[in-house]
N, C-alpha and C positions, 0 to 999 in steps of 0.2 A: 469943642468936643461934646457939645450938647446933643441930645437925641433929636433935636429939630433939624440939624444939619444932615445933608446926605451922606451916604456911606463913603464916597470918595473924598469928600471934604474932611470927614472925621479921620480917615486913614492918613491923609496928608498932614493934618495937624498933629496926630499922634506920632508920625514919623519925625516931625520937626522937634519933638521933645525927646523921643527915644534915641534917635541917631547920635546926637552929641553924647548922651550917656554911654552908649555902646562904644563910641570911639575913644572917649576918655578912659573907659575901663580897659580897652585893648592897649592903650598907651601905657597905663599903669602896669598891666600884666607884662608888657615888654620890658619895662624898667626893672621890675622885680626879677624876672627871669634872667636878665643880663647880670644883675647883681649876684644871683645865686650861681650863675655860671662862672663868674669871675672868682668867686670864693671856692670853686670846685665842689659845689654841693653835690653829694651823692657819689663822688668818685671813690671814696674809701669808707671804712667803718668809723674812722675817727673824724670828729669835726676839725676843720682846718683854721677856724678863726679864733680859737682860744689857745693861749700859750701859757704854760706855767712859768711864773717868774719867781725868783728867790726873794725872801723877805729882806727889806732894806732896814736901815736903822730907824727911819721915820715910822715904818710900819710897826716895829716892835714898841717904840715909844707911844704910838697911838693906842696900841692894845693895852699897854700898862696903864695909861691915863684913863681909858675907858673902863678897865677893870677896877681901878681905884674909885671912879665915880659911881659905878654900880654898887661896889662894896659900901661906900659911904651912904648911898641911898638906902640900902638894906639895913645898915646899922641904925640910921636915923628912924627908919620905919619901926624897928624893934624898940628903940629907946622911947619913942613917942607913942608906943602902943598902937600903931597903925593910923594915927591921926596925922594929917598933913601939917596942921598948925597947932601947936600946943602952947598956949600962953601961960599955963600954970606951972611949968617947970623951969 
């Protein structure tokens, strides 16, 4: 692709680099468009791939444990006056 080569040689060498990029991009576009079509993208106002699910017992337990840990962290932050490690108390 140097300037010393003739115009036809430079075009051929550029095509050797550009053509695989174009074909791989077209292949990826085809895969994405098929996935969108299978999910019925654009057919209605609502998205079709999200579904509301009711809370299970494990979800409630995870929320309670997370809330407890956050509360414990806040309490320790207040007790230690904002310091992460307090060796004097």
